C-alpha angles and dihedrals in degrees: 000000000000128000133186116257111216118245091242090062092054090049090053091048087050088052089054091049091051089053089050092048094049091046094049094044092050092049091047092050093047092047092052098042107037131066113236113268094357110122123226103206122216099167136354089269104034135057144147115244121172108232135163119223113201092179136050130275113341088009091290108180092000091142096044095116104260105295090100091069093070094033092058091040091056091047091050091048093050093045090049092051090050091048092051090055094040092054091051091050099049104033094096097042099037118020094173091054091047091049091051091049091052089058091049090048092050092049093047091050092046092056091040090058089054093049094049098040102033105020091235140052118254111230125181114151111099125183120184146159114216103310095341108103127190109217113272116261142175141220092277090056089047091052091049091050093047091048091050091049091051090050091052092047090047091052091054093045091052091048091050092048090052093050091049093050 
């Protein structure tokens, strides 16, 4: 049984692939041009530092012995499959939601590639104030965060539109 996938869905999948490509290219460039754990300072609160995260967000379970690599890879794969279907279902009724999901999908796939190919996620963006450091992150993490923020904003906009109707 075949069905036609709307053009908007393909454009959102392309958006996700662009996120993956930019993420992977940035990680490749950083990995080839920076020395591990040596910061390259841009401001007194922002630098690039090549780091490897063997765990999940904020290095959760990074020292768990290796099993977490495949555990998080499976989770990312399942979430990505759900996002592919979710985008196709909501693209007509909620373009903003679908756009946000495409960013989350691209970020999830970007980090999934790292986990499967490298066994860790390459992080390099570091934001800090004095000696207070936010955990290092990458473009995939940024896309996931941006997508989540758009989803939250969309939820509030929809709620407001319903209450004004």
